[in-house]
N, C-alpha and C positions, 0 to 999 in steps of 0.2 A: 537487559533485559532481562527483565524478571522471569522467571522457564514456567509458570503459566501460563504466562502471554510467547514467550519467544514457541514451545509446546504451540497451544493457538497457530500460531501465525504457521510454524512445519504443516502444519492440518491444513489448516486452507490453502497455501500449496498448493500442496497433494492435488489435493481438488483440482484445481488451479489446471493442473498441468495434466492428469485426467481431461476435464473437460478441452482439454490442449487439441490431446488424442482422438480423439471425441471429433472432432474441431476437423484435424487433416483429411478424419475416415471419409468423413461430410466430402463433404471436397472432392475425394478421391475417386468418392462413389458413387460422384456427381448429385449432390440429396439439392430438394429444393432450399432456393436462394433462403429464403422466409427462415426454416425450422436455423439454417446456418448462421443469420443474423444473432437470431433469437442465443444459440448457445452460444460466439462472443460474446453475446450482450449481459449472456451471466458468465463469463468469465472475467467481462469486466470491472461486474459488478465484484467476485471476489478479489479481488487485486485492489480493487476502490476499500473494500475491507479489511485490510490486506495492512492498508493504508493506513490508515485511521485508528488501526492497532499498536499499529511500529509512531505510529503521532502522542497517543496518550500516553504510550508509556515512557518518550522519548519527554514529552512538560509532566507530568509527574517525577520523575528522573536530572537528567538535564539543564533541564533548563530550571526547573530551581533551583537544581545545585547552584545555574550561576546568579540566579536572581537573591536569592539570599549571601552570594557570596559581597568576599570587598576587592571582590576586581572591574572594576567597569564596563575596561575593555569589554570582561568578558562578558560580559552578560549583553553587551551592545552586536558585536559576537552569535552568541548566542538568538538573540531576536534576527539579526539583522539574514540570517540561513535560513528560521522559522517564515519570515517574509519570503522566500527569494522560492521557495519551493511552490509557496501558494504560489507566485507571480508566474514563473515555470506553468503551474498544474492551472495553470489559470489562461495559460496562452492554446496549451493542447486541444 
């Protein structure tokens, strides 16, 4: 992972962590359910963005290298990984 992507991912994860701690406080304080749900959705959106950043980096580095490489088994393995990630996320 390049340095800029790593820095961005870490910042977004730190933000999501802060939001999660806020959600814990809200639950402890019996906050209004819809307000808690909105915060959960904000964390989910932040994590989705992290996933997108990492996937973009992976496609531009690991996958590109495998596709340009001379090993057909490696190309298939990497493509299968990508497919499996989307199959798992569509079941969530």
